[in-house]
C-alpha positions as CSV (number, residue, x, y, z in Angstrom):
1,M,-0.3,-0.1,0.1
2,D,1.4,3.3,-0.9
3,K,0.8,7.0,0.2
4,A,-1.5,7.9,-2.1
5,A,-3.5,4.9,-1.5
6,V,-3.8,5.7,1.7
7,E,-5.2,8.9,1.5
8,R,-8.0,8.0,-0.8
9,R,-8.9,5.0,1.2
10,F,-8.5,6.4,4.5
11,P,-9.8,9.7,6.8
12,C,-5.9,9.9,7.8
13,G,-5.1,13.3,5.8
14,E,-1.8,13.6,4.4
15,V,0.6,10.9,4.4
16,E,4.1,13.4,6.6
17,E,5.9,9.6,7.0
18,Y,6.2,5.9,7.0
19,I,7.8,3.6,9.1
20,T,9.6,-0.2,8.3
21,N,10.6,-2.6,9.9
22,Y,14.5,-2.2,11.5
23,K,16.5,-2.5,8.6
24,V,18.7,-5.4,9.7
25,V,15.8,-7.4,10.4
26,I,14.8,-7.0,6.6
27,I,18.1,-7.8,5.5
28,I,18.4,-10.5,7.4
29,M,15.1,-11.6,6.7
30,R,15.5,-11.4,2.6
31,L,18.5,-13.4,2.8
32,F,16.8,-16.1,4.7
33,Y,14.5,-16.2,1.5
34,L,17.2,-16.4,-0.9
35,A,18.8,-19.3,0.9
36,L,15.2,-21.0,1.1
37,A,14.6,-20.1,-2.6
38,M,18.0,-21.3,-3.7
39,W,17.5,-24.7,-2.0
40,A,13.9,-24.8,-3.4
41,F,15.7,-24.2,-7.2
42,W,18.2,-26.9,-6.6
43,H,16.2,-29.4,-5.1
44,S,14.2,-28.4,-8.3
45,R,17.3,-29.4,-10.7
46,H,17.2,-32.9,-8.7
47,G,13.5,-34.2,-9.0
48,D,11.8,-35.6,-11.8
49,I,7.9,-36.4,-10.0
50,W,6.5,-33.3,-12.1
51,N,4.3,-32.3,-8.1
52,H,7.8,-32.1,-6.7
53,L,8.5,-30.0,-9.1
54,M,5.6,-27.9,-9.2
55,I,6.1,-27.7,-4.8
56,D,9.5,-25.7,-5.8
57,Y,8.7,-23.9,-8.1
58,I,5.4,-22.8,-6.0
59,V,7.7,-22.2,-2.9
60,I,10.8,-20.1,-5.1
61,V,7.3,-17.7,-6.2
62,F,6.1,-17.1,-2.9
63,C,9.8,-16.7,-1.9
64,L,10.5,-14.1,-4.4
65,W,7.5,-12.3,-3.4
66,R,8.5,-12.5,0.3
67,I,11.5,-10.7,-0.6
68,H,10.2,-7.9,-2.8
69,H,7.4,-7.7,0.2
70,Q,10.0,-7.3,3.4
71,G,10.2,-3.5,3.3
72,D,6.8,-2.9,3.5
73,P,5.7,0.3,6.1
74,V,3.9,-1.1,9.1
75,V,2.9,2.1,10.1
76,Y,2.3,5.5,8.5
77,I,2.3,8.7,10.4
78,C,-0.7,11.2,8.9
79,N,-2.1,14.9,10.3
80,K,-5.2,13.7,11.7
81,G,-3.9,9.8,13.0
82,I,-2.1,7.0,11.7
83,V,-2.4,4.4,9.9
84,I,-1.1,0.4,11.1
85,R,-1.0,-2.4,9.6
86,R,-3.0,-5.3,11.8
87,K,-1.4,-9.0,12.6
88,A,-3.3,-11.7,10.9
89,A,-5.2,-13.9,13.7
90,D,-5.2,-16.9,12.0
91,F,-3.9,-18.5,9.3
92,F,-6.4,-17.7,6.7
93,E,-5.9,-14.5,7.3
94,R,-2.6,-14.7,6.6
95,I,-3.1,-16.7,3.4
96,D,-5.8,-13.3,2.5
97,M,-3.0,-11.3,3.4
98,V,-1.1,-11.9,0.3
99,W,-3.3,-11.1,-2.0
100,D,-5.2,-8.7,-0.1
101,V,-2.6,-7.0,2.4
102,E,-4.5,-3.6,2.4
103,K,-7.6,-5.0,4.4
104,Y,-5.2,-5.4,7.4
105,Y,-4.5,-2.0,7.7
106,N,-6.3,0.6,10.5
107,Y,-6.8,4.2,10.5
108,I,-6.9,5.5,14.1
109,P,-7.5,9.1,14.9
110,Y,-4.6,9.9,18.2
111,G,-7.0,11.2,20.5
112,N,-8.3,8.0,20.6
113,I,-4.7,5.9,20.7
114,V,-4.3,5.0,24.8
115,G,-0.8,3.3,24.7
116,F,0.9,0.0,23.3
117,T,2.2,-2.8,25.7
118,A,5.9,-3.3,26.7
119,N,6.4,-5.8,23.6
120,W,5.2,-3.6,20.5
121,E,2.4,-6.6,20.1
122,E,-0.6,-4.6,20.5
123,I,-2.1,-1.3,20.6
124,H,-4.7,-0.1,22.7
125,V,-7.4,2.0,21.2
126,A,-10.3,4.0,23.3
127,N,-13.5,4.0,21.7
128,L,-15.3,7.2,22.6
129,N,-18.4,6.1,21.7
130,D,-19.1,4.6,24.2
131,G,-16.4,4.3,26.6
132,G,-14.8,0.8,25.3
133,L,-11.3,-0.2,24.8
134,M,-10.0,-1.7,21.8
135,I,-7.2,-3.8,21.4
136,I,-5.3,-4.0,18.0
137,S,-2.5,-6.8,17.9
138,V,0.2,-5.2,15.6
139,D,3.6,-6.8,14.4
140,L,5.9,-3.1,15.8
141,Q,8.9,-5.4,17.9
142,F,11.2,-5.2,15.3
143,L,11.0,-1.0,14.6
144,R,13.8,0.8,15.5
145,Y,14.1,2.0,18.9
146,A,14.3,5.9,17.8
147,D,11.1,4.8,15.1
148,K,9.3,3.6,18.5
149,M,9.8,6.7,20.6
150,R,10.0,9.2,17.5
151,L,5.9,7.1,17.2
152,L,5.5,7.5,20.7
153,S,6.2,11.5,21.0
154,I,4.0,12.1,17.6
155,I,0.6,10.3,19.6
156,D,1.4,12.6,22.5
157,D,1.7,15.4,21.1
158,R,-0.7,15.2,18.9
159,G,-3.1,12.9,20.6
160,H,-3.5,16.3,23.8
161,K,-4.0,18.7,20.4
162,D,-7.8,19.0,21.7
163,D,-6.9,19.4,25.8
């Protein structure tokens, strides 16, 4: 999902910046998927049964797809709130995320954000209409520490503007 799609889909205002996972994590995961793809290619050269070859080629395509999407933004920082990618709840959602990743981004206004858990795997959001609390599972544990602190300071600054 790019900046234009975020601005078009959510009432978040203009996208100012986005945050991805830590570069070292991205590189390590790309190397892992590259090694897996190379193994599948090597294995396909020694196979002779067509269904084994097909599985190897499916693994190669999956690895190339994951290498390409490894550096996708996890959080978009916008004027009126953040757009954050939530974690898939089960295996079927994980498969659905392959084809329709836009469905897993959520817009949260700054004033509704209560905070994050200590391990950065959940965000707590207050529902201002009925006073409830919503917990959204996210994958933010692989962000850089500086990005986490910048995100917290932006949420704190902009969340209390109305007060």
